[in-house]
C-alpha positions as a printed Julia matrix, in Angstrom:
361×3 Matrix{Float64}:
 109.83  229.28  163.72
 112.99  227.64  162.36
 113.16  226.77  158.68
 116.72  225.43  158.71
 117.0   221.65  159.04
 118.05  220.38  162.45
 120.93  217.94  162.89
 118.49  215.02  163.18
 116.67  216.07  160.02
 119.94  216.37  158.13
 120.86  212.86  159.24
 117.46  211.58  158.09
 117.99  213.22  154.71
 121.44  211.67  154.36
 120.17  208.2   155.31
 117.24  208.27  152.87
 119.41  209.7   150.08
 122.1   207.06  150.53
 119.54  204.25  150.65
 117.75  205.34  147.48
 121.01  205.9   145.6
 121.97  202.29  146.29
 118.58  200.53  146.16
 116.66  202.59  143.59
 119.02  204.48  141.25
 117.55  206.24  138.23
 118.34  203.42  135.75
 116.21  201.12  137.92
 113.29  203.55  138.13
 112.16  202.55  134.65
 111.49  199.02  135.92
 108.64  200.34  138.07
 107.47  199.29  141.51
 109.86  196.93  143.29
 108.29  195.26  146.32
 111.69  194.36  147.73
 112.87  197.98  147.67
 109.6   199.07  149.27
 109.97  196.44  152.01
 113.54  197.54  152.73
 112.51  201.2   152.71
 110.03  200.46  155.47
 112.03  197.79  157.27
 115.45  199.44  157.37
 114.39  203.09  157.51
 110.84  202.82  158.83
 109.62  205.51  156.44
 106.08  204.17  156.22
 105.68  204.74  159.95
 107.46  208.08  160.1
 104.39  210.13  161.08
 102.47  207.26  162.68
 102.09  207.98  166.42
 104.37  205.97  168.71
 101.37  204.29  170.37
 100.7   202.55  167.04
 104.29  201.5   166.47
 105.45  204.47  164.43
 108.19  207.05  164.92
 105.79  209.82  165.91
 107.64  212.35  163.76
 106.12  215.52  162.36
 105.6   217.01  158.93
 109.0   218.65  159.03
 110.6   215.19  159.02
 108.09  213.83  156.51
 108.92  216.69  154.15
 112.61  215.81  154.36
 111.91  212.18  153.45
 109.51  213.04  150.62
 111.99  215.49  149.14
 114.46  212.63  148.78
 111.95  210.12  147.39
 110.88  212.79  144.9
 114.47  213.5   143.85
 115.01  209.77  143.28
 111.68  209.46  141.4
 110.88  206.52  143.67
 108.37  204.29  141.86
 105.43  202.65  143.53
 102.83  203.47  146.18
 104.92  205.29  148.8
 103.22  208.66  148.29
  99.82  206.95  148.16
 100.51  205.3   151.52
 101.68  208.64  152.92
  98.39  210.19  151.83
  96.42  207.4   153.51
  98.53  207.73  156.66
  97.89  211.47  156.83
  94.14  210.82  156.72
  94.41  208.04  159.3
  96.34  210.21  161.75
  93.4   212.61  161.66
  90.93  209.74  162.21
  93.11  207.24  164.12
  92.64  203.55  163.38
  94.87  201.18  165.35
  94.64  198.26  162.92
  95.62  200.2   159.81
  98.17  202.51  161.4
  99.95  199.57  163.05
 100.01  197.65  159.76
 101.38  200.66  157.89
 104.04  201.33  160.52
 105.18  197.69  160.34
 105.28  197.78  156.54
 102.61  195.06  156.26
  99.92  197.26  154.76
 100.14  199.28  151.55
  97.3   201.77  151.63
  95.95  204.51  149.43
  93.51  207.36  149.87
  90.63  208.01  147.52
  89.87  211.64  146.77
  86.42  211.65  145.18
  85.33  214.84  143.43
  82.69  217.02  145.04
  79.94  215.48  142.91
  81.04  211.89  143.62
  78.33  209.36  144.39
  80.4   207.12  146.68
  77.94  206.0   149.34
  77.96  203.68  152.35
  74.99  201.63  153.56
  74.39  199.0   156.22
  76.2   195.69  155.75
  74.32  192.63  154.55
  72.26  190.88  157.25
  74.09  188.17  159.1
  77.51  189.49  158.08
  80.23  189.7   160.7
  80.78  193.26  159.41
  77.28  194.17  160.51
  78.35  195.13  164.04
  77.9   198.76  165.04
  75.53  201.45  163.8
  75.94  203.04  160.4
  78.58  205.76  160.75
  79.9   204.35  164.02
  83.63  203.59  164.12
  84.22  199.87  163.74
  80.82  199.25  162.19
  80.41  197.26  159.0
  79.03  198.83  155.84
  79.01  198.25  152.11
  80.32  200.91  149.77
  79.19  201.73  146.24
  80.66  204.09  143.7
  83.32  204.57  141.05
  86.63  206.3   141.68
  88.07  207.47  138.37
  91.68  207.86  139.49
  93.21  206.27  142.57
  96.92  206.79  143.13
  98.66  203.44  143.6
  95.32  201.71  143.17
  96.8   198.56  141.63
  99.51  198.08  144.28
  97.58  198.98  147.44
  95.98  196.47  149.78
  93.57  198.87  151.48
  91.61  201.83  150.19
  90.68  204.59  152.62
  87.68  206.34  151.11
  85.23  208.97  152.35
  81.66  207.82  151.77
  78.32  209.55  152.13
  75.77  208.24  154.62
  72.47  209.6   155.8
  74.27  211.24  158.71
  77.13  212.8   156.77
  80.51  211.73  155.43
  82.47  208.94  157.12
  85.92  207.5   156.42
  85.81  203.84  155.48
  88.47  201.18  154.84
  87.96  198.8   151.91
  89.97  195.63  151.29
  90.98  196.02  147.65
  91.44  192.27  147.29
  87.94  191.55  148.62
  84.59  191.01  146.88
  82.8   193.82  145.13
  86.03  195.56  144.07
  87.09  195.97  140.45
  90.41  197.6   139.65
  91.45  198.73  136.18
  94.97  199.99  135.55
  95.1   203.38  133.81
  97.6   204.53  131.2
  99.29  207.46  132.91
 101.79  210.13  131.88
 104.12  209.28  134.77
 105.59  205.88  133.96
 107.01  205.44  137.46
 103.78  205.66  139.43
 100.52  204.06  138.42
  96.89  204.9   138.98
  93.76  202.82  138.73
  90.04  203.18  138.29
  88.35  201.48  141.22
  84.72  200.41  141.09
  83.06  199.52  144.38
  79.91  197.43  143.99
  78.58  196.82  147.51
  82.15  196.2   148.62
  82.42  195.27  152.34
  84.06  198.06  154.33
  84.74  199.11  157.88
  83.88  202.54  159.23
  86.91  204.31  160.65
  85.17  207.44  161.87
  83.76  210.77  160.73
  85.71  212.67  158.09
  88.13  215.09  159.74
  88.93  218.6   158.48
  92.41  219.63  157.41
  93.36  216.45  155.55
  93.51  218.19  152.16
  95.89  220.85  153.45
  98.28  218.22  154.78
  98.15  216.31  151.5
  99.12  219.53  149.71
 102.15  219.99  151.98
 103.29  216.39  151.47
 102.98  216.65  147.69
 104.84  219.98  147.66
 107.72  218.33  149.53
 108.0   215.69  146.83
 107.81  218.36  144.13
 110.67  220.21  145.83
 112.78  217.08  145.51
 111.94  216.66  141.82
 112.78  220.32  141.22
 116.1   220.1   143.03
 117.21  216.89  141.28
 116.33  218.26  137.83
 118.29  221.45  138.48
 121.29  219.56  139.87
 121.34  217.32  136.79
 121.3   220.13  134.23
 123.87  222.2   136.16
 126.22  219.21  136.14
 125.61  218.76  132.4
 126.24  222.46  131.67
 129.68  222.1   133.27
 130.83  219.33  130.92
 128.94  219.85  127.64
 131.03  221.73  125.07
 129.48  223.53  122.1
 131.41  225.72  119.67
 134.52  225.32  121.75
 132.98  226.49  125.04
 131.17  224.9   127.94
 127.49  225.65  127.46
 127.25  226.9   131.04
 129.36  229.89  130.0
 126.76  231.12  127.49
 124.57  233.92  128.78
 121.32  232.32  127.66
 122.12  229.15  129.6
 123.57  230.59  132.78
 120.76  233.14  133.15
 118.19  230.36  132.75
 119.99  228.29  135.37
 120.02  231.28  137.72
 116.25  231.71  137.27
 115.72  228.03  138.01
 117.83  228.32  141.15
 115.72  231.26  142.35
 112.61  229.12  141.95
 114.28  226.4   144.0
 115.14  228.77  146.83
 111.6   230.16  146.97
 110.06  226.69  146.77
 112.23  225.41  149.61
 111.22  228.28  151.88
 107.54  227.73  151.09
 107.72  223.99  151.77
 109.65  224.41  155.02
 107.12  226.99  156.24
 104.14  224.84  155.24
 105.6   221.81  157.04
 106.19  223.94  160.13
 102.6   225.2   159.98
 101.3   221.63  159.73
 103.16  220.8   162.94
 102.94  224.0   164.95
 100.41  226.48  163.58
  97.1   224.99  162.36
  95.64  228.47  161.83
  98.31  229.3   159.25
  98.2   225.9   157.54
  95.37  226.5   155.02
  97.09  229.52  153.44
 100.52  227.86  153.61
  99.21  224.7   151.94
  97.41  226.64  149.21
 100.56  228.68  148.55
 102.66  225.5   148.43
 100.57  224.01  145.64
  99.98  227.3   143.84
 103.72  228.03  143.62
 105.74  224.85  144.07
 103.72  222.71  141.67
 104.14  225.16  138.83
 107.77  225.93  139.66
 108.6   222.21  139.69
 107.12  221.71  136.25
 108.8   224.78  134.8
 112.21  223.7   136.05
 111.7   220.14  134.79
 110.59  221.5   131.41
 113.5   223.93  131.09
 116.03  221.35  132.22
 114.82  219.05  129.44
 115.11  221.85  126.88
 118.62  222.79  127.97
 119.83  219.28  127.23
 119.12  219.95  123.58
 118.3   217.02  121.3
 119.47  214.38  123.77
 116.87  215.51  126.28
 114.06  214.33  124.0
 115.29  210.77  123.71
 113.65  207.86  125.49
 117.02  206.67  126.8
 117.71  209.91  128.67
 116.26  210.5   132.14
 115.04  214.04  131.46
 111.57  212.97  130.37
 111.09  211.03  133.62
 111.45  214.24  135.65
 109.23  216.12  133.2
 106.45  213.56  133.46
 106.62  213.24  137.26
 106.52  217.04  137.56
 103.46  217.38  135.33
 101.63  214.48  136.99
 102.31  215.95  140.43
 101.27  219.43  139.33
  97.69  218.31  138.67
  97.43  215.5   141.22
  95.5   217.63  143.72
  93.99  219.87  141.09
  95.61  222.41  138.74
  97.45  225.41  140.25
  94.6   227.79  139.41
  92.4   226.05  141.98
  94.97  226.59  144.71
  95.55  230.2   143.61
  91.82  230.88  143.85
  91.67  229.29  147.3
  94.68  231.29  148.46
  93.04  234.49  147.19
  89.88  233.65  149.14
  91.85  232.96  152.31
  93.67  236.27  151.95
  90.37  238.02  151.12
  91.73  239.34  147.85
């Protein structure tokens, strides 16, 4: 096991960081999703196809490389559906679908993954008679079905073209792909805390869909690792920003970084960063190399990194003083992204309870 970035991974980090600094700097983040930036991100860097297998036109990289890329998009607070598409891609690599994976790798398809709650009533039934989607048996990959149900919160639901959603059939749960621009789909934009990344309520009323295959285990763990990588980037960028500010802000004739209360707080924040980085690197390694260790590593990543990210973002805002509370300052953007990410896959207590169960505590 090697947790230090390789030369290739360092080069990937530098390339993504340089691109985002030029194409999506923080002042531009407030403008929201920019389709041109997203197209360049996928066209010039191929990030959408990073973990797509080579046979489908992707780079065939692993979670270690994906974590590097997500750390940088998190640090830049990249707006739009990139994380949503990553989530969908993770699910699709577990249940391979040539059409969608190829489209994602080429940057033609913006996808998102629905995560219905345990008591969700999203169901799939046979397609309407005479429909071209009627080929194949219910639950068979490639078969046509119609999907019903309401999804309260879908990440990137307004920007995505395709929704990958698990649906209940008489034979179990299957993964289905729904065209979000097709009939039977109603999307309603939600007012969210994070201004840079939207969510939508999606209502499926006998929406035509295609069965991808049976739901595969381990998707949730891999989503947790991907999200933790983004949270690591948010944490790092917030800490870097307040450290830089503490070196130039003068109060009562001294730089504020020289005051004990400030420098001790910064040291505590740095310790959280170091621990979070180790946890994320290990979880990404487990996703690639050690499936048996992945569940505990993923639960630990969300139990620790999510909370640490929010605490650092909160404290960095407080250390700015009055200016940190203003709309014009960027501090609140990090605060809101950190809080939104912290609860995206469920609050930390859920992951702590799961980790305790896995460790038989």
